[in-house]
N, C-alpha and C positions, 0 to 999 in steps of 0.2 A: 271116392267112387268115381270111376271114369272108364271110358273105352277110348283107347288111342288108335287112330286109323291114319296110316300114311298113304295118301292118294297121289299117285304119280301125276305130276304137272299141276297139282292143286295144293299139296302140302300136307302137313300133319294136323289132324283135327283131334282135339281132346274133348270128346262128348261127355257131358256130366248130367244132362237133363233130357228127358223125353217128354215132349208136350203133345198131348192128344186132344183133338176135338172128340166129343163122344157121339152125338147123334149123327148118323150117316157114316161114321168112321168106325167106332167100336160098338155101336148099337144101331139097330134098325127098329123104327117105330117106337123108340124109347126103351127097348129091351136089349140088354147086352147080348152080343153074338156068342153062342156057346164056345167055350174054350178060351175066350179072351182073358178072363180073370186069371186063369192059371198062367197064361203066357206073360201077363203083366207082372205077376209075382216073381217069375223067373227073371224077367228083365230088371226088376227092382233090386236085384242083387248086384247089378252093374251100373245102373243109372237111377237118378231120382225121377220118379214118375209124377207127372202133373196132368190132371184131367180137367178139361174146360167144357162147359156146356151153356148153351142159351136156354136150355130146358124147354124146348119146343113142346114136348109131350107131357111136361109136368111130373116127370119121374126122377127128379134130382136125388131124393133120399133113397129110392129103391136102387138106383144105379150106384150110388155110393156104397150101399150095402153089398150089392151083388159083385161089384168090381173090387172091393176091398181097399179102396183108396179114397182120400178126400176129393170131392168134386167141387171145383170153383165155378160159380155161376157168373157168366159174362153175357152181355147183351149184344154187343157189336164187335165187328171185326177189329176195330181200333183197339179195343180192350185186349183182345188176344195178342195183337202185335205188341202192345205195351207190356204184357205179361212176359213175352219172350225177351223183349228189350231189357226188362228188369233182371232177368236171369243171366244176361250176357249172351247174346245171340251166337257168338262164336263157339259156345259150348252146348248148343241146343240142336237136337234133331226134332222136327215138328211133323205132325201127321194130321191131315184133314181132307175134306172132300168138298166143302162148300165155298161159296163166294166169300163168306165172312172169315174163312181160313186163309185166303190168298195172301194177305199181307204178312201173316206170321210164317207161312211157308217160304215166302221170298226172303224174309229177314233172317231166319234160322240158318245155321251153318249148312244143314241139310234139310230140305223140305220134301216130304213124301206125300204125294197125292194118292189117296186110297179109293179104289173103285169098289163100290158095294151096290146092292140092289137099289139103294136110294139114288145112285148116280154119282157123277163127278162133274162139278161145275167147271166150265172152260177157264174161268179166272183162277180157280185153284190149280188147275193143270198148268197154266202159264206161270204161276208163282213157284211151282215145285221144281226140284232137281230130278226126281224119280217118280214114276207111277208104279204103284203096287196093285196087284190083282185082287187083293183082299186084305183085311186087317191082320190076319195071321201071317200072310206073306210079308206084309210091311214090318211087323215085329221081327220076323225071321231075318230080315235084312240087317238088323242091328245085332242079333244074336249070332249071326254068321257074317262078320264084317267083311270078309273077302268078297262077298256079293256086292257090297257097296263099292269096294275098290274096283271090281271088274266093270261096274256100271258107270262110275264117275271119273275114271282115269282119263287124262287128256290125250 
């Protein structure tokens, strides 16, 4: 499973993994944003889906059930970065909005900062390659890879 993207002046990327922060990225106040579970299912036909949470709201089990994927509990940003490192960052597209997402966004082949009602930390913004208006727009970037090419070409 992979998505191959040839970005002019950047090279060919073979994305195999999509790593998502949950709270503030795919969920607001601990509740999954409507329609996200369906989009993740479609994306899972092309990439391995990884969901990470610090479980700020204590809804880890509910999110796992509503999103339809295993949710990995991580406490600090370093853990998110190590998670991406263990997957092989060159094959990862990562999504997040918080300070604790900044290092994984910077490390991944493509880091996507996601703007939601929770906000977007400036450190996450600085670590990202792209800013997406919402989680649905962020996932659409991968499902329609020419959008990534248009935005990231040199």
